[in-house]
N, C-alpha and C positions, 0 to 999 in steps of 0.2 A: 125727632129727637131720637131715632131708633139707630143708636151708635152700638156697634159690639163693643164686647169691652175691651178688647184690645183696640182697636180704634179710641176708645175713650180714654185709656191709659196714655196714649200718644198725647192726645190733648192736655192731660193733667201735666207729662213732661215738659209739654211746652209751657205752660203756664209756671210751673215752678222753677222753669231756666229762667224764664224772665223775671220772674219774682227776685231770684237770686241776684241776676244782673241789675235789676233795679236797684237792691241793697246795696250790693259791692259800690256802684257807682255813686250811690248817695252816700256812703260812709267811707271809703276811700278815695275816689275820683270824683268828687262833686264838679269839677271842672269840665268833664265829658258830658257834653249832653246825651251823646248816642245810649248811653246805659239807662238814663231816665226816659227816652224815647222805647227802647225795647221794653222797658220795665212796665210802660202803660199796656202791653199786652195782657197781662196776666189776669186783672180782676174781671174782665169780661169772661176768659176763659171757665174761671171759677164759676162765675154767676151760670154760666149756660151749664157746667156740670152740675151745678146744684140742682138745675131745673130737672135734667136727666136722673138725676139719683132720686128726686121729690116724686118722679113717676113709676120707677121701677121699683122704688124700695118696697118692700111687704108690711114694714114696720115702720111708719111715721115716726113714734115715739122714740125709739131705740136710737133710730137717725139724728136727730134733733138733741138728744142726751148726749151722744157722742160728739157732735159739735161744741157742746157748752162744756162737756168734761175738758176737751182738749183746749178748749179756749181758756179755762181756767188754770189748766196746767201751764198753757203757752204764757200767759199775762204778766207774771214776775219777771220773765225774761225780755219778755218785750218791753217793759219798764226799763229794766236795765241798759237795754240797748237805745231807746227812743227817748227816756225820761218824759214819756208823755202818759196822762192819766186816761187817754183815748182807749177805749177795748178795741182787741187785737181782730183780725180779718174774720177769725173763726166766728165770734161773735155778731159780727154782720151775716155772717152765712147763716149763723140760727135765727136770727131775726128776719132774713129773707125767706126763710123755711117757713118761718111761722106766716109771714104775708102770704107766702104761695098757698098755704093752708086756708087763711082767712078768705082768700080770692076765691078759690075753689070751691069754697062751702059757702059763701056768700055772708060771711061774718063780717059785713064792711066796718062794723063798729070797732072792732079791734084795731082799726087802721088810726083810731084816735091815740092809741097806746104806742102801735109801732112806730111811727112817725116821729114822735117826741123822742122814742127811746133811740132813734136811729142818730140823734145828735150825739150820743155818746160812742158811737163805734168808727170806725174806719170808712171812711167815703160817705158817711152820713145818709141821707136821703136818696143821694144820686144812687149808692150801691143798691138800695131796696128797690127803686125805680128799674134799675137794670135787670136785677133778676126776674121781675115783675115780667119786664119787657119780653124776655125768653119766652115767657110761660104764656102771656096774652095774646102776643103777634106770634104766631108759629111760622110765617114765611117773611124771608128776609126781606123782600120787597116793602114791606113794611117796619121790619126792625131798624135798619140803616137809617131812614130819616127820624125814627122814634130815637133812637141813640144820639144819633148827632145833635138835634134838640135838647136831650137829657143833659149830653157832653157841654154844650154851649151854657145851659143853665148853671151846671158846676161849676163852670170856668169864670163866669161873670158872679156868681153869688158866693162861691166857696174858696176855689184855687187859687183865680187871680192871674192865670197864666195859661197859654195855649196847648201845653203839653198834653192835655187830657185827650185832647183831637186825636192823637194818635191812638188812642185805645180801640179806632175802628179798624186798625190793623189785624186785631185779634180775629174780625170776621172771616178774613181770609183762611185761618187756619181752620177756623170751627166750619167751615162751608167748604171748604176748596182742598185744602191739605189735612184731611182727617181720615186717609185711606192706609197710613201706615200702620202694621200692626205691633204692639210693643205689650211686654208682658211686666207688670209691676207688684210687687207685695200689697196686700189688700189694704194696710194703713200707711201707705208710702207717704201722702202727702200728710197725714197727720203728725207723722215722726219727722219728716224733712222739715217742716215748717219751724217748729221750735229748735230744731235741731241747728238749721242754718243760721238762726237768729242767737244763737248761742255761741256758734264756731266765729261770727263777725264779731261779737262782743269780746270774746276772749283775745281776737286778734288786734281789734281796734285798741283795748285798755292794757294789754299784757305784752304784745309784741309791738305796736307801733305807739304806743303810749309815750 
């Protein structure tokens, strides 16, 4: 996970583009499956980036507080668009960050809280296990079968369709196409995430409604 800041920014950019395409397809073009397929690339990239951030940050408390603060800011916008009481992806990442800390420090009893709480966030336990997978299995040859198994469990137990298997496409960007150097503002993702949800909500309800 020794990415330069510019390489890391490239992955973030791929992730947010994938996420935006997923949401655009979901709310405007649900008949075109390609949007959902490309959208599956996003979360594994965010999970990988979280692990990179966890290892590099000098202040873990400040990191998780930032995730929670922006998660709280985003939640009303997320609810307006989705009409779901599920907590948005920033809460998934915050819970995953806590899981990384618990694993690293051998505080395994915390998982008796983390796993039940995961049912209230996007991607549920699947998301937490994916984050842990990047952290625990450092080599792709172990990660790929782990992620395939995790995806299959998610498909059969939660999602009910095969779309999530396309999340494995993210590994191509993480391990093969991460050499492009991109500069992004420090809080780009934190601003983009609620911002693009708000824009989609406004267009959907006031321009296309």
